[in-house]
mmCIF file as Biopython writes it, N, C-alpha, C and O atoms, coordinates in Angstrom:
data_model
#
loop_
_atom_site.group_PDB
_atom_site.id
_atom_site.type_symbol
_atom_site.label_atom_id
_atom_site.label_alt_id
_atom_site.label_comp_id
_atom_site.label_asym_id
_atom_site.label_entity_id
_atom_site.label_seq_id
_atom_site.pdbx_PDB_ins_code
_atom_site.Cartn_x
_atom_site.Cartn_y
_atom_site.Cartn_z
_atom_site.occupancy
_atom_site.B_iso_or_equiv
_atom_site.auth_seq_id
_atom_site.auth_asym_id
_atom_site.pdbx_PDB_model_num
ATOM 1   N N  . MET A ? 1  ? 101.860 -58.046 -217.260 1.0 0.0 1  A 1 
ATOM 2   C CA . MET A ? 1  ? 101.117 -57.881 -216.025 1.0 0.0 1  A 1 
ATOM 3   C C  . MET A ? 1  ? 100.476 -56.493 -216.013 1.0 0.0 1  A 1 
ATOM 4   O O  . MET A ? 1  ? 101.084 -55.506 -216.429 1.0 0.0 1  A 1 
ATOM 5   N N  . ASN A ? 2  ? 99.278  -56.444 -215.542 1.0 0.0 2  A 1 
ATOM 6   C CA . ASN A ? 2  ? 98.618  -55.156 -215.447 1.0 0.0 2  A 1 
ATOM 7   C C  . ASN A ? 2  ? 98.948  -54.492 -214.108 1.0 0.0 2  A 1 
ATOM 8   O O  . ASN A ? 2  ? 99.567  -55.097 -213.233 1.0 0.0 2  A 1 
ATOM 9   N N  . ARG A ? 3  ? 98.533  -53.275 -213.976 1.0 0.0 3  A 1 
ATOM 10  C CA . ARG A ? 3  ? 98.871  -52.466 -212.804 1.0 0.0 3  A 1 
ATOM 11  C C  . ARG A ? 3  ? 98.307  -53.047 -211.509 1.0 0.0 3  A 1 
ATOM 12  O O  . ARG A ? 3  ? 98.950  -52.984 -210.461 1.0 0.0 3  A 1 
ATOM 13  N N  . LYS A ? 4  ? 97.111  -53.608 -211.588 1.0 0.0 4  A 1 
ATOM 14  C CA . LYS A ? 4  ? 96.482  -54.189 -210.402 1.0 0.0 4  A 1 
ATOM 15  C C  . LYS A ? 4  ? 97.263  -55.408 -209.915 1.0 0.0 4  A 1 
ATOM 16  O O  . LYS A ? 4  ? 97.432  -55.602 -208.711 1.0 0.0 4  A 1 
ATOM 17  N N  . HIS A ? 5  ? 97.728  -56.214 -210.838 1.0 0.0 5  A 1 
ATOM 18  C CA . HIS A ? 5  ? 98.507  -57.401 -210.495 1.0 0.0 5  A 1 
ATOM 19  C C  . HIS A ? 5  ? 99.859  -57.006 -209.881 1.0 0.0 5  A 1 
ATOM 20  O O  . HIS A ? 5  ? 100.315 -57.633 -208.925 1.0 0.0 5  A 1 
ATOM 21  N N  . ILE A ? 6  ? 100.485 -55.981 -210.428 1.0 0.0 6  A 1 
ATOM 22  C CA . ILE A ? 6  ? 101.771 -55.514 -209.895 1.0 0.0 6  A 1 
ATOM 23  C C  . ILE A ? 6  ? 101.593 -54.979 -208.482 1.0 0.0 6  A 1 
ATOM 24  O O  . ILE A ? 6  ? 102.400 -55.271 -207.600 1.0 0.0 6  A 1 
ATOM 25  N N  . LYS A ? 7  ? 100.544 -54.199 -208.263 1.0 0.0 7  A 1 
ATOM 26  C CA . LYS A ? 7  ? 100.292 -53.649 -206.935 1.0 0.0 7  A 1 
ATOM 27  C C  . LYS A ? 7  ? 100.028 -54.760 -205.918 1.0 0.0 7  A 1 
ATOM 28  O O  . LYS A ? 7  ? 100.485 -54.681 -204.778 1.0 0.0 7  A 1 
ATOM 29  N N  . ARG A ? 8  ? 99.294  -55.792 -206.329 1.0 0.0 8  A 1 
ATOM 30  C CA . ARG A ? 8  ? 99.013  -56.932 -205.446 1.0 0.0 8  A 1 
ATOM 31  C C  . ARG A ? 8  ? 100.298 -57.673 -205.095 1.0 0.0 8  A 1 
ATOM 32  O O  . ARG A ? 8  ? 100.493 -58.071 -203.946 1.0 0.0 8  A 1 
ATOM 33  N N  . LYS A ? 9  ? 101.172 -57.859 -206.077 1.0 0.0 9  A 1 
ATOM 34  C CA . LYS A ? 9  ? 102.444 -58.537 -205.832 1.0 0.0 9  A 1 
ATOM 35  C C  . LYS A ? 9  ? 103.328 -57.728 -204.884 1.0 0.0 9  A 1 
ATOM 36  O O  . LYS A ? 9  ? 103.989 -58.307 -204.022 1.0 0.0 9  A 1 
ATOM 37  N N  . LEU A ? 10 ? 103.353 -56.407 -205.025 1.0 0.0 10 A 1 
ATOM 38  C CA . LEU A ? 10 ? 104.158 -55.574 -204.135 1.0 0.0 10 A 1 
ATOM 39  C C  . LEU A ? 10 ? 103.637 -55.612 -202.703 1.0 0.0 10 A 1 
ATOM 40  O O  . LEU A ? 10 ? 104.425 -55.626 -201.757 1.0 0.0 10 A 1 
ATOM 41  N N  . ILE A ? 11 ? 102.327 -55.629 -202.539 1.0 0.0 11 A 1 
ATOM 42  C CA . ILE A ? 11 ? 101.750 -55.732 -201.195 1.0 0.0 11 A 1 
ATOM 43  C C  . ILE A ? 11 ? 102.078 -57.086 -200.587 1.0 0.0 11 A 1 
ATOM 44  O O  . ILE A ? 11 ? 102.438 -57.170 -199.412 1.0 0.0 11 A 1 
ATOM 45  N N  . GLU A ? 12 ? 101.956 -58.141 -201.376 1.0 0.0 12 A 1 
ATOM 46  C CA . GLU A ? 12 ? 102.296 -59.481 -200.901 1.0 0.0 12 A 1 
ATOM 47  C C  . GLU A ? 12 ? 103.777 -59.559 -200.513 1.0 0.0 12 A 1 
ATOM 48  O O  . GLU A ? 12 ? 104.125 -60.182 -199.510 1.0 0.0 12 A 1 
ATOM 49  N N  . GLN A ? 13 ? 104.636 -58.933 -201.300 1.0 0.0 13 A 1 
ATOM 50  C CA . GLN A ? 13 ? 106.067 -58.923 -201.015 1.0 0.0 13 A 1 
ATOM 51  C C  . GLN A ? 13 ? 106.367 -58.176 -199.718 1.0 0.0 13 A 1 
ATOM 52  O O  . GLN A ? 13 ? 107.227 -58.600 -198.946 1.0 0.0 13 A 1 
ATOM 53  N N  . ARG A ? 14 ? 105.678 -57.084 -199.476 1.0 0.0 14 A 1 
ATOM 54  C CA . ARG A ? 14 ? 105.890 -56.331 -198.232 1.0 0.0 14 A 1 
ATOM 55  C C  . ARG A ? 14 ? 105.403 -57.120 -197.017 1.0 0.0 14 A 1 
ATOM 56  O O  . ARG A ? 14 ? 106.005 -57.044 -195.946 1.0 0.0 14 A 1 
ATOM 57  N N  . ILE A ? 15 ? 104.326 -57.871 -197.178 1.0 0.0 15 A 1 
ATOM 58  C CA . ILE A ? 15 ? 103.850 -58.720 -196.089 1.0 0.0 15 A 1 
ATOM 59  C C  . ILE A ? 15 ? 104.882 -59.789 -195.770 1.0 0.0 15 A 1 
ATOM 60  O O  . ILE A ? 15 ? 105.154 -60.060 -194.600 1.0 0.0 15 A 1 
ATOM 61  N N  . TYR A ? 16 ? 105.462 -60.402 -196.808 1.0 0.0 16 A 1 
ATOM 62  C CA . TYR A ? 16 ? 106.522 -61.383 -196.595 1.0 0.0 16 A 1 
ATOM 63  C C  . TYR A ? 16 ? 107.728 -60.740 -195.906 1.0 0.0 16 A 1 
ATOM 64  O O  . TYR A ? 16 ? 108.343 -61.354 -195.033 1.0 0.0 16 A 1 
ATOM 65  N N  . GLY A ? 17 ? 108.066 -59.518 -196.291 1.0 0.0 17 A 1 
ATOM 66  C CA . GLY A ? 17 ? 109.169 -58.814 -195.655 1.0 0.0 17 A 1 
ATOM 67  C C  . GLY A ? 17 ? 108.914 -58.574 -194.179 1.0 0.0 17 A 1 
ATOM 68  O O  . GLY A ? 17 ? 109.809 -58.763 -193.354 1.0 0.0 17 A 1 
ATOM 69  N N  . LEU A ? 18 ? 107.702 -58.160 -193.839 1.0 0.0 18 A 1 
ATOM 70  C CA . LEU A ? 18 ? 107.347 -57.952 -192.437 1.0 0.0 18 A 1 
ATOM 71  C C  . LEU A ? 18 ? 107.389 -59.263 -191.653 1.0 0.0 18 A 1 
ATOM 72  O O  . LEU A ? 18 ? 107.811 -59.288 -190.497 1.0 0.0 18 A 1 
ATOM 73  N N  . ALA A ? 19 ? 106.950 -60.346 -192.284 1.0 0.0 19 A 1 
ATOM 74  C CA . ALA A ? 19 ? 106.968 -61.651 -191.614 1.0 0.0 19 A 1 
ATOM 75  C C  . ALA A ? 19 ? 108.403 -62.102 -191.343 1.0 0.0 19 A 1 
ATOM 76  O O  . ALA A ? 19 ? 108.689 -62.642 -190.275 1.0 0.0 19 A 1 
ATOM 77  N N  . ILE A ? 20 ? 109.299 -61.889 -192.292 1.0 0.0 20 A 1 
ATOM 78  C CA . ILE A ? 20 ? 110.696 -62.274 -192.099 1.0 0.0 20 A 1 
ATOM 79  C C  . ILE A ? 20 ? 111.343 -61.430 -191.008 1.0 0.0 20 A 1 
ATOM 80  O O  . ILE A ? 20 ? 112.128 -61.946 -190.212 1.0 0.0 20 A 1 
ATOM 81  N N  . ILE A ? 21 ? 111.027 -60.148 -190.961 1.0 0.0 21 A 1 
ATOM 82  C CA . ILE A ? 21 ? 111.557 -59.287 -189.901 1.0 0.0 21 A 1 
ATOM 83  C C  . ILE A ? 21 ? 111.015 -59.730 -188.545 1.0 0.0 21 A 1 
ATOM 84  O O  . ILE A ? 21 ? 111.754 -59.747 -187.561 1.0 0.0 21 A 1 
ATOM 85  N N  . ALA A ? 22 ? 109.741 -60.087 -188.484 1.0 0.0 22 A 1 
ATOM 86  C CA . ALA A ? 22 ? 109.155 -60.557 -187.220 1.0 0.0 22 A 1 
ATOM 87  C C  . ALA A ? 22 ? 109.824 -61.843 -186.746 1.0 0.0 22 A 1 
ATOM 88  O O  . ALA A ? 22 ? 110.072 -62.005 -185.551 1.0 0.0 22 A 1 
ATOM 89  N N  . VAL A ? 23 ? 110.118 -62.757 -187.666 1.0 0.0 23 A 1 
ATOM 90  C CA . VAL A ? 23 ? 110.801 -63.989 -187.302 1.0 0.0 23 A 1 
ATOM 91  C C  . VAL A ? 23 ? 112.217 -63.687 -186.811 1.0 0.0 23 A 1 
ATOM 92  O O  . VAL A ? 23 ? 112.700 -64.335 -185.883 1.0 0.0 23 A 1 
ATOM 93  N N  . SER A ? 24 ? 112.878 -62.717 -187.420 1.0 0.0 24 A 1 
ATOM 94  C CA . SER A ? 24 ? 114.223 -62.334 -186.982 1.0 0.0 24 A 1 
ATOM 95  C C  . SER A ? 24 ? 114.204 -61.766 -185.570 1.0 0.0 24 A 1 
ATOM 96  O O  . SER A ? 24 ? 115.068 -62.092 -184.755 1.0 0.0 24 A 1 
ATOM 97  N N  . ILE A ? 25 ? 113.227 -60.923 -185.280 1.0 0.0 25 A 1 
ATOM 98  C CA . ILE A ? 25 ? 113.113 -60.344 -183.940 1.0 0.0 25 A 1 
ATOM 99  C C  . ILE A ? 25 ? 112.777 -61.427 -182.922 1.0 0.0 25 A 1 
ATOM 100 O O  . ILE A ? 25 ? 113.314 -61.434 -181.815 1.0 0.0 25 A 1 
ATOM 101 N N  . LEU A ? 26 ? 111.891 -62.336 -183.298 1.0 0.0 26 A 1 
ATOM 102 C CA . LEU A ? 26 ? 111.558 -63.451 -182.413 1.0 0.0 26 A 1 
ATOM 103 C C  . LEU A ? 26 ? 112.792 -64.312 -182.147 1.0 0.0 26 A 1 
ATOM 104 O O  . LEU A ? 26 ? 113.015 -64.749 -181.019 1.0 0.0 26 A 1 
ATOM 105 N N  . PHE A ? 27 ? 113.570 -64.547 -183.157 1.0 0.0 27 A 1 
ATOM 106 C CA . PHE A ? 27 ? 114.805 -65.309 -182.998 1.0 0.0 27 A 1 
ATOM 107 C C  . PHE A ? 27 ? 115.767 -64.604 -182.044 1.0 0.0 27 A 1 
ATOM 108 O O  . PHE A ? 27 ? 116.396 -65.254 -181.210 1.0 0.0 27 A 1 
ATOM 109 N N  . LEU A ? 28 ? 115.886 -63.276 -182.161 1.0 0.0 28 A 1 
ATOM 110 C CA . LEU A ? 28 ? 116.749 -62.526 -181.246 1.0 0.0 28 A 1 
ATOM 111 C C  . LEU A ? 28 ? 116.257 -62.626 -179.805 1.0 0.0 28 A 1 
ATOM 112 O O  . LEU A ? 28 ? 117.066 -62.731 -178.884 1.0 0.0 28 A 1 
ATOM 113 N N  . LEU A ? 29 ? 114.955 -62.594 -179.604 1.0 0.0 29 A 1 
ATOM 114 C CA . LEU A ? 29 ? 114.406 -62.715 -178.253 1.0 0.0 29 A 1 
ATOM 115 C C  . LEU A ? 29 ? 114.678 -64.093 -177.667 1.0 0.0 29 A 1 
ATOM 116 O O  . LEU A ? 29 ? 115.000 -64.214 -176.485 1.0 0.0 29 A 1 
ATOM 117 N N  . ILE A ? 30 ? 114.554 -65.116 -178.475 1.0 0.0 30 A 1 
ATOM 118 C CA . ILE A ? 30 ? 114.819 -66.473 -177.993 1.0 0.0 30 A 1 
ATOM 119 C C  . ILE A ? 30 ? 116.295 -66.643 -177.663 1.0 0.0 30 A 1 
ATOM 120 O O  . ILE A ? 30 ? 116.639 -67.228 -176.637 1.0 0.0 30 A 1 
ATOM 121 N N  . VAL A ? 31 ? 117.159 -66.140 -178.517 1.0 0.0 31 A 1 
ATOM 122 C CA . VAL A ? 31 ? 118.606 -66.292 -178.310 1.0 0.0 31 A 1 
ATOM 123 C C  . VAL A ? 31 ? 119.073 -65.474 -177.109 1.0 0.0 31 A 1 
ATOM 124 O O  . VAL A ? 31 ? 119.992 -65.890 -176.404 1.0 0.0 31 A 1 
ATOM 125 N N  . SER A ? 32 ? 118.459 -64.327 -176.868 1.0 0.0 32 A 1 
ATOM 126 C CA . SER A ? 32 ? 118.901 -63.487 -175.752 1.0 0.0 32 A 1 
ATOM 127 C C  . SER A ? 32 ? 118.602 -64.139 -174.401 1.0 0.0 32 A 1 
ATOM 128 O O  . SER A ? 32 ? 119.236 -63.798 -173.402 1.0 0.0 32 A 1 
ATOM 129 N N  . ALA A ? 33 ? 117.659 -65.059 -174.355 1.0 0.0 33 A 1 
ATOM 130 C CA . ALA A ? 33 ? 117.321 -65.733 -173.105 1.0 0.0 33 A 1 
ATOM 131 C C  . ALA A ? 33 ? 118.259 -66.898 -172.804 1.0 0.0 33 A 1 
ATOM 132 O O  . ALA A ? 33 ? 118.218 -67.453 -171.706 1.0 0.0 33 A 1 
ATOM 133 N N  . GLU A ? 34 ? 119.091 -67.270 -173.748 1.0 0.0 34 A 1 
ATOM 134 C CA . GLU A ? 34 ? 120.012 -68.397 -173.568 1.0 0.0 34 A 1 
ATOM 135 C C  . GLU A ? 34 ? 121.142 -67.987 -172.620 1.0 0.0 34 A 1 
ATOM 136 O O  . GLU A ? 34 ? 121.624 -66.855 -172.669 1.0 0.0 34 A 1 
ATOM 137 N N  . SER A ? 35 ? 121.552 -68.906 -171.770 1.0 0.0 35 A 1 
ATOM 138 C CA . SER A ? 35 ? 122.573 -68.577 -170.771 1.0 0.0 35 A 1 
ATOM 139 C C  . SER A ? 35 ? 123.990 -68.899 -171.243 1.0 0.0 35 A 1 
ATOM 140 O O  . SER A ? 35 ? 124.936 -68.227 -170.831 1.0 0.0 35 A 1 
ATOM 141 N N  . SER A ? 36 ? 124.156 -69.893 -172.083 1.0 0.0 36 A 1 
ATOM 142 C CA . SER A ? 36 ? 125.515 -70.260 -172.498 1.0 0.0 36 A 1 
ATOM 143 C C  . SER A ? 36 ? 125.964 -69.396 -173.669 1.0 0.0 36 A 1 
ATOM 144 O O  . SER A ? 36 ? 125.145 -68.879 -174.428 1.0 0.0 36 A 1 
ATOM 145 N N  . ALA A ? 37 ? 127.277 -69.250 -173.801 1.0 0.0 37 A 1 
ATOM 146 C CA . ALA A ? 37 ? 127.832 -68.419 -174.865 1.0 0.0 37 A 1 
ATOM 147 C C  . ALA A ? 37 ? 127.601 -69.042 -176.233 1.0 0.0 37 A 1 
ATOM 148 O O  . ALA A ? 37 ? 127.377 -68.324 -177.208 1.0 0.0 37 A 1 
ATOM 149 N N  . SER A ? 38 ? 127.652 -70.363 -176.318 1.0 0.0 38 A 1 
ATOM 150 C CA . SER A ? 38 ? 127.442 -71.002 -177.622 1.0 0.0 38 A 1 
ATOM 151 C C  . SER A ? 38 ? 125.980 -70.945 -178.046 1.0 0.0 38 A 1 
ATOM 152 O O  . SER A ? 38 ? 125.679 -71.060 -179.234 1.0 0.0 38 A 1 
ATOM 153 N N  . GLY A ? 39 ? 125.080 -70.772 -177.106 1.0 0.0 39 A 1 
ATOM 154 C CA . GLY A ? 39 ? 123.669 -70.672 -177.421 1.0 0.0 39 A 1 
ATOM 155 C C  . GLY A ? 39 ? 123.255 -69.295 -177.881 1.0 0.0 39 A 1 
ATOM 156 O O  . GLY A ? 39 ? 122.130 -69.116 -178.348 1.0 0.0 39 A 1 
ATOM 157 N N  . ARG A ? 40 ? 124.129 -68.321 -177.764 1.0 0.0 40 A 1 
ATOM 158 C CA . ARG A ? 40 ? 123.806 -66.951 -178.160 1.0 0.0 40 A 1 
ATOM 159 C C  . ARG A ? 40 ? 124.260 -66.624 -179.572 1.0 0.0 40 A 1 
ATOM 160 O O  . ARG A ? 40 ? 124.470 -65.456 -179.898 1.0 0.0 40 A 1 
ATOM 161 N N  . ASP A ? 41 ? 124.410 -67.616 -180.395 1.0 0.0 41 A 1 
ATOM 162 C CA . ASP A ? 41 ? 124.810 -67.415 -181.777 1.0 0.0 41 A 1 
ATOM 163 C C  . ASP A ? 41 ? 123.600 -66.941 -182.575 1.0 0.0 41 A 1 
ATOM 164 O O  . ASP A ? 41 ? 122.624 -67.677 -182.716 1.0 0.0 41 A 1 
ATOM 165 N N  . CYS A ? 42 ? 123.657 -65.738 -183.090 1.0 0.0 42 A 1 
ATOM 166 C CA . CYS A ? 42 ? 122.528 -65.189 -183.848 1.0 0.0 42 A 1 
ATOM 167 C C  . CYS A ? 42 ? 122.932 -64.907 -185.288 1.0 0.0 42 A 1 
ATOM 168 O O  . CYS A ? 42 ? 122.574 -63.869 -185.846 1.0 0.0 42 A 1 
ATOM 169 N N  . GLY A ? 43 ? 123.665 -65.814 -185.879 1.0 0.0 43 A 1 
ATOM 170 C CA . GLY A ? 43 ? 124.123 -65.653 -187.245 1.0 0.0 43 A 1 
ATOM 171 C C  . GLY A ? 43 ? 123.005 -65.628 -188.266 1.0 0.0 43 A 1 
ATOM 172 O O  . GLY A ? 43 ? 123.134 -64.991 -189.311 1.0 0.0 43 A 1 
ATOM 173 N N  . ALA A ? 44 ? 121.912 -66.308 -187.979 1.0 0.0 44 A 1 
ATOM 174 C CA . ALA A ? 44 ? 120.788 -66.336 -188.920 1.0 0.0 44 A 1 
ATOM 175 C C  . ALA A ? 44 ? 120.151 -64.955 -189.085 1.0 0.0 44 A 1 
ATOM 176 O O  . ALA A ? 44 ? 119.576 -64.651 -190.131 1.0 0.0 44 A 1 
ATOM 177 N N  . VAL A ? 45 ? 120.254 -64.133 -188.063 1.0 0.0 45 A 1 
ATOM 178 C CA . VAL A ? 45 ? 119.673 -62.791 -188.140 1.0 0.0 45 A 1 
ATOM 179 C C  . VAL A ? 45 ? 120.421 -61.940 -189.168 1.0 0.0 45 A 1 
ATOM 180 O O  . VAL A ? 45 ? 119.828 -61.066 -189.800 1.0 0.0 45 A 1 
ATOM 181 N N  . PHE A ? 46 ? 121.712 -62.193 -189.336 1.0 0.0 46 A 1 
ATOM 182 C CA . PHE A ? 46 ? 122.496 -61.449 -190.318 1.0 0.0 46 A 1 
ATOM 183 C C  . PHE A ? 46 ? 122.106 -61.807 -191.748 1.0 0.0 46 A 1 
ATOM 184 O O  . PHE A ? 46 ? 122.459 -61.086 -192.681 1.0 0.0 46 A 1 
ATOM 185 N N  . LEU A ? 47 ? 121.392 -62.894 -191.929 1.0 0.0 47 A 1 
ATOM 186 C CA . LEU A ? 47 ? 120.888 -63.266 -193.244 1.0 0.0 47 A 1 
ATOM 187 C C  . LEU A ? 47 ? 119.428 -62.870 -193.436 1.0 0.0 47 A 1 
ATOM 188 O O  . LEU A ? 47 ? 119.046 -62.398 -194.506 1.0 0.0 47 A 1 
ATOM 189 N N  . THR A ? 48 ? 118.620 -63.059 -192.412 1.0 0.0 48 A 1 
ATOM 190 C CA . THR A ? 48 ? 117.192 -62.841 -192.563 1.0 0.0 48 A 1 
ATOM 191 C C  . THR A ? 48 ? 116.771 -61.376 -192.441 1.0 0.0 48 A 1 
ATOM 192 O O  . THR A ? 48 ? 115.861 -60.942 -193.146 1.0 0.0 48 A 1 
ATOM 193 N N  . MET A ? 49 ? 117.403 -60.622 -191.577 1.0 0.0 49 A 1 
ATOM 194 C CA . MET A ? 49 ? 116.999 -59.224 -191.391 1.0 0.0 49 A 1 
ATOM 195 C C  . MET A ? 49 ? 117.227 -58.382 -192.660 1.0 0.0 49 A 1 
ATOM 196 O O  . MET A ? 49 ? 116.314 -57.664 -193.067 1.0 0.0 49 A 1 
ATOM 197 N N  . PRO A ? 50 ? 118.402 -58.442 -193.297 1.0 0.0 50 A 1 
ATOM 198 C CA . PRO A ? 50 ? 118.550 -57.668 -194.540 1.0 0.0 50 A 1 
ATOM 199 C C  . PRO A ? 50 ? 117.594 -58.113 -195.645 1.0 0.0 50 A 1 
ATOM 200 O O  . PRO A ? 50 ? 117.121 -57.290 -196.428 1.0 0.0 50 A 1 
ATOM 201 N N  . LEU A ? 51 ? 117.311 -59.410 -195.708 1.0 0.0 51 A 1 
ATOM 202 C CA . LEU A ? 51 ? 116.359 -59.894 -196.706 1.0 0.0 51 A 1 
ATOM 203 C C  . LEU A ? 51 ? 114.973 -59.316 -196.448 1.0 0.0 51 A 1 
ATOM 204 O O  . LEU A ? 51 ? 114.304 -58.865 -197.378 1.0 0.0 51 A 1 
ATOM 205 N N  . GLY A ? 52 ? 114.541 -59.327 -195.198 1.0 0.0 52 A 1 
ATOM 206 C CA . GLY A ? 52 ? 113.238 -58.761 -194.859 1.0 0.0 52 A 1 
ATOM 207 C C  . GLY A ? 52 ? 113.164 -57.271 -195.140 1.0 0.0 52 A 1 
ATOM 208 O O  . GLY A ? 52 ? 112.153 -56.783 -195.645 1.0 0.0 52 A 1 
ATOM 209 N N  . LEU A ? 53 ? 114.223 -56.547 -194.816 1.0 0.0 53 A 1 
ATOM 210 C CA . LEU A ? 53 ? 114.242 -55.109 -195.089 1.0 0.0 53 A 1 
ATOM 211 C C  . LEU A ? 53 ? 114.231 -54.820 -196.582 1.0 0.0 53 A 1 
ATOM 212 O O  . LEU A ? 53 ? 113.576 -53.881 -197.034 1.0 0.0 53 A 1 
ATOM 213 N N  . TYR A ? 54 ? 114.957 -55.631 -197.347 1.0 0.0 54 A 1 
ATOM 214 C CA . TYR A ? 54 ? 114.975 -55.453 -198.799 1.0 0.0 54 A 1 
ATOM 215 C C  . TYR A ? 54 ? 113.591 -55.694 -199.393 1.0 0.0 54 A 1 
ATOM 216 O O  . TYR A ? 54 ? 113.128 -54.927 -200.237 1.0 0.0 54 A 1 
ATOM 217 N N  . LEU A ? 55 ? 112.937 -56.763 -198.949 1.0 0.0 55 A 1 
ATOM 218 C CA . LEU A ? 55 ? 111.598 -57.043 -199.455 1.0 0.0 55 A 1 
ATOM 219 C C  . LEU A ? 55 ? 110.603 -55.968 -199.050 1.0 0.0 55 A 1 
ATOM 220 O O  . LEU A ? 55 ? 109.644 -55.700 -199.773 1.0 0.0 55 A 1 
ATOM 221 N N  . LEU A ? 56 ? 110.823 -55.363 -197.917 1.0 0.0 56 A 1 
ATOM 222 C CA . LEU A ? 56 ? 109.900 -54.345 -197.424 1.0 0.0 56 A 1 
ATOM 223 C C  . LEU A ? 56 ? 110.042 -53.018 -198.173 1.0 0.0 56 A 1 
ATOM 224 O O  . LEU A ? 56 ? 109.040 -52.361 -198.457 1.0 0.0 56 A 1 
ATOM 225 N N  . PHE A ? 57 ? 111.266 -52.621 -198.491 1.0 0.0 57 A 1 
ATOM 226 C CA . PHE A ? 57 ? 111.490 -51.270 -199.012 1.0 0.0 57 A 1 
ATOM 227 C C  . PHE A ? 57 ? 111.800 -51.173 -200.500 1.0 0.0 57 A 1 
ATOM 228 O O  . PHE A ? 57 ? 111.889 -50.062 -201.022 1.0 0.0 57 A 1 
ATOM 229 N N  . THR A ? 58 ? 111.967 -52.289 -201.204 1.0 0.0 58 A 1 
ATOM 230 C CA . THR A ? 58 ? 112.274 -52.190 -202.622 1.0 0.0 58 A 1 
ATOM 231 C C  . THR A ? 58 ? 111.019 -51.876 -203.431 1.0 0.0 58 A 1 
ATOM 232 O O  . THR A ? 58 ? 109.904 -52.213 -203.033 1.0 0.0 58 A 1 
ATOM 233 N N  . ARG A ? 59 ? 111.220 -51.232 -204.558 1.0 0.0 59 A 1 
ATOM 234 C CA . ARG A ? 59 ? 110.096 -50.893 -205.426 1.0 0.0 59 A 1 
ATOM 235 C C  . ARG A ? 59 ? 109.950 -51.872 -206.586 1.0 0.0 59 A 1 
ATOM 236 O O  . ARG A ? 59 ? 108.984 -51.806 -207.346 1.0 0.0 59 A 1 
ATOM 237 N N  . SER A ? 60 ? 110.910 -52.772 -206.717 1.0 0.0 60 A 1 
ATOM 238 C CA . SER A ? 60 ? 110.828 -53.757 -207.789 1.0 0.0 60 A 1 
ATOM 239 C C  . SER A ? 60 ? 110.235 -55.059 -207.240 1.0 0.0 60 A 1 
ATOM 240 O O  . SER A ? 60 ? 110.278 -55.314 -206.036 1.0 0.0 60 A 1 
ATOM 241 N N  . ILE A ? 61 ? 109.696 -55.853 -208.116 1.0 0.0 61 A 1 
ATOM 242 C CA . ILE A ? 61 ? 109.113 -57.126 -207.711 1.0 0.0 61 A 1 
ATOM 243 C C  . ILE A ? 61 ? 110.224 -58.153 -207.656 1.0 0.0 61 A 1 
ATOM 244 O O  . ILE A ? 61 ? 110.856 -58.445 -208.671 1.0 0.0 61 A 1 
ATOM 245 N N  . VAL A ? 62 ? 110.466 -58.701 -206.478 1.0 0.0 62 A 1 
ATOM 246 C CA . VAL A ? 62 ? 111.509 -59.706 -206.271 1.0 0.0 62 A 1 
ATOM 247 C C  . VAL A ? 62 ? 110.892 -61.096 -206.302 1.0 0.0 62 A 1 
ATOM 248 O O  . VAL A ? 62 ? 111.453 -62.002 -206.919 1.0 0.0 62 A 1 
ATOM 249 N N  . LEU A ? 63 ? 109.768 -61.280 -205.660 1.0 0.0 63 A 1 
ATOM 250 C CA . LEU A ? 63 ? 109.084 -62.569 -205.612 1.0 0.0 63 A 1 
ATOM 251 C C  . LEU A ? 63 ? 108.160 -62.698 -206.814 1.0 0.0 63 A 1 
ATOM 252 O O  . LEU A ? 63 ? 107.420 -61.768 -207.132 1.0 0.0 63 A 1 
ATOM 253 N N  . ARG A ? 64 ? 108.199 -63.820 -207.466 1.0 0.0 64 A 1 
ATOM 254 C CA . ARG A ? 64 ? 107.339 -64.003 -208.655 1.0 0.0 64 A 1 
ATOM 255 C C  . ARG A ? 64 ? 106.277 -65.001 -208.419 1.0 0.0 64 A 1 
ATOM 256 O O  . ARG A ? 64 ? 105.474 -65.270 -209.312 1.0 0.0 64 A 1 
#
């Protein structure tokens, strides 16, 4: 891969990371409006938020 292709992949990966973080925040907003205790389960955020942060801040290409 040439340098231009690597740079494009890293930008694409950061966009995906931002999108995953946005979905996590949206999920938290939806769950916070729920009134019942069982409806406030935000376990998916513990999986998606670290993934989004990793994709955003890593210098290696994770997505191929």
